[in-house]
C-alpha positions as CSV (number, residue, x, y, z in Angstrom):
1,M,10.1,18.0,-4.4
2,K,6.7,16.3,-4.9
3,K,8.2,12.9,-4.9
4,L,10.0,13.6,-1.7
5,L,6.8,14.7,0.0
6,L,5.0,11.7,-1.3
7,M,7.6,9.4,0.0
8,L,7.6,11.0,3.4
9,L,3.8,10.7,3.5
10,C,4.0,7.1,2.5
11,F,6.5,6.2,5.1
12,S,4.4,7.9,7.7
13,F,1.5,5.6,6.8
14,V,3.7,2.6,7.3
15,Y,3.4,3.2,11.0
16,C,-0.4,3.5,10.7
17,E,-2.4,0.8,12.5
18,N,-5.6,1.1,10.5
19,F,-5.0,0.4,6.9
20,S,-8.7,0.8,6.1
21,E,-8.3,4.5,6.5
22,M,-5.7,4.7,3.7
23,S,-6.5,5.2,0.1
24,T,-5.8,2.3,-2.4
25,Q,-3.0,4.4,-4.0
26,E,-1.4,4.9,-0.6
27,L,-1.6,1.1,0.2
28,I,-0.1,0.3,-3.2
29,A,2.8,2.8,-2.6
30,I,3.8,1.3,0.7
31,M,3.9,-2.3,-0.5
32,G,7.2,-3.8,0.6
33,Y,7.7,-1.3,3.4
34,V,5.1,-2.6,5.9
35,K,6.5,-4.1,9.1
36,P,6.2,-7.9,9.4
37,A,4.0,-7.6,12.5
38,K,1.4,-5.7,10.4
39,I,1.7,-7.6,7.1
40,N,-1.4,-9.8,7.6
41,N,-3.7,-6.9,8.2
42,F,-2.1,-5.1,5.2
43,K,-2.6,-8.0,2.9
44,R,-6.2,-8.5,4.1
45,E,-7.0,-4.9,3.3
46,L,-5.3,-5.1,-0.1
47,K,-7.2,-8.3,-1.0
48,S,-10.5,-6.7,-0.1
49,R,-9.8,-3.8,-2.4
50,L,-8.5,-5.8,-5.4
51,S,-12.0,-6.2,-7.0
52,T,-12.6,-2.4,-6.9
53,M,-9.2,-1.3,-8.3
54,N,-9.2,0.4,-11.7
55,A,-6.8,-0.6,-14.4
56,S,-4.0,1.7,-13.4
57,E,-4.2,0.7,-9.8
58,K,-4.1,-3.0,-10.8
59,K,-1.1,-2.4,-12.9
60,E,0.8,-0.7,-10.0
61,Y,-0.4,-3.4,-7.6
62,L,1.0,-6.1,-9.8
63,K,4.2,-4.2,-10.3
64,N,4.6,-3.8,-6.5
65,V,3.4,-7.3,-5.4
66,K,6.9,-8.6,-6.0
67,K,8.2,-6.3,-3.2
68,M,6.1,-8.1,-0.6
69,K,7.7,-11.5,-1.1
């Protein structure tokens, strides 16, 4: 049930215009689901947060980066 709610929440953020208002975990969760028209803003926001990610966030980021290609 928690996973379903988390997925619904993540998909609702895909339609969000301002990625800077999302948490790093939310950004990582929606990697691969962002519309092509918004991908440049999304990548820019992820890149700006890369230096502040902790070890577990970086691990998830690297795991999900393949979805964006």
